[in-house]
RODO-2510 file (C-alpha; in nm, 4 decimals, decimal comma):
residues 75
     n   res          X          Y          Z
     1     x     1,4614    15,8572    24,7648
     2     x     1,1353    16,0270    24,8615
     3     x     1,2308    16,3492    24,7537
     4     x     1,2873    16,1354    24,3976
     5     x     0,9382    16,0569    24,4003
     6     x     0,7876    16,3764    24,4653
     7     x     1,0584    16,5381    24,1547
     8     x     0,8147    16,2510    23,9196
     9     x     0,5639    16,3516    24,0625
    10     x     0,5236    16,6637    24,0071
    11     x     0,6939    16,6013    23,6890
    12     x     0,4291    16,3733    23,5099
    13     x     0,1904    16,2651    23,8093
    14     x     0,0423    15,9376    23,6057
    15     x     0,2458    15,6638    23,7028
    16     x     0,3156    15,4935    23,9712
    17     x     0,6799    15,5084    24,0662
    18     x     0,7021    15,2630    24,3081
    19     x     0,6480    14,9935    24,0493
    20     x     0,6585    15,0897    23,8302
    21     x     0,9791    14,9133    23,5600
    22     x     0,9360    15,0333    23,2393
    23     x     0,9434    15,4810    23,2618
    24     x     1,1050    15,5171    22,9411
    25     x     1,0183    15,2377    22,7957
    26     x     0,6568    15,2710    22,7755
    27     x     0,6045    15,6002    22,7005
    28     x     0,5420    15,7258    23,0653
    29     x     0,8345    16,0005    23,0694
    30     x     0,9270    16,1455    22,6934
    31     x     1,1562    16,3749    22,6641
    32     x     1,0856    16,6723    22,8135
    33     x     0,9706    16,5237    23,0974
    34     x     1,3056    16,3572    23,1330
    35     x     1,4594    16,7188    23,0282
    36     x     1,2784    16,8416    23,3723
    37     x     1,3910    16,5584    23,6022
    38     x     1,7550    16,5853    23,5142
    39     x     1,7141    16,9468    23,6277
    40     x     1,5365    16,8712    23,9653
    41     x     1,7874    16,5921    24,0129
    42     x     2,1075    16,7821    23,9618
    43     x     1,9565    17,1416    24,1784
    44     x     1,7541    16,8656    24,4161
    45     x     2,0891    16,6150    24,4820
    46     x     2,3860    16,9053    24,4002
    47     x     2,5448    16,5643    24,1241
    48     x     2,5622    16,6737    23,7174
    49     x     2,4399    16,4311    23,5286
    50     x     2,6162    16,3737    23,1667
    51     x     2,5076    16,3352    22,8401
    52     x     2,6268    15,9713    22,8558
    53     x     2,3605    15,9602    23,1333
    54     x     2,1011    16,0371    22,9771
    55     x     2,0082    15,6482    22,8831
    56     x     1,6864    15,4689    22,8969
    57     x     1,8482    15,2455    23,2081
    58     x     1,9071    15,4941    23,4180
    59     x     1,5145    15,6077    23,3448
    60     x     1,2394    15,3077    23,3316
    61     x     1,2272    15,3662    23,7098
    62     x     1,2960    15,5809    24,0597
    63     x     1,5288    15,2903    24,1364
    64     x     1,6983    15,2918    23,8753
    65     x     1,7466    15,6525    23,8839
    66     x     1,8006    15,6379    24,2525
    67     x     2,1425    15,4064    24,2249
    68     x     2,2727    15,6781    23,9254
    69     x     2,2053    15,9498    24,1635
    70     x     2,3903    15,7137    24,4363
    71     x     2,6632    15,6801    24,2276
    72     x     2,6987    16,0211    24,1115
    73     x     2,7556    16,1410    24,5074
    74     x     3,0289    15,8990    24,4910
    75     x     3,2010    16,0750    24,1719
***
């Protein structure tokens, strides 16, 4: 999870990833940031994020992103 937070802070440093649950809903992450996050996560965690996974529920918080990563690593 620490590496995920590092990735998020590099791409968009102005958010509190420890507590924010509305990264997409509040417009903190835009489409460019999401594409950058997807690329970094795929490289770092050796998972494949399909277009079907790129939904607000998976990107609204660091916890949701981490859950998605864990799920994809098990697949």
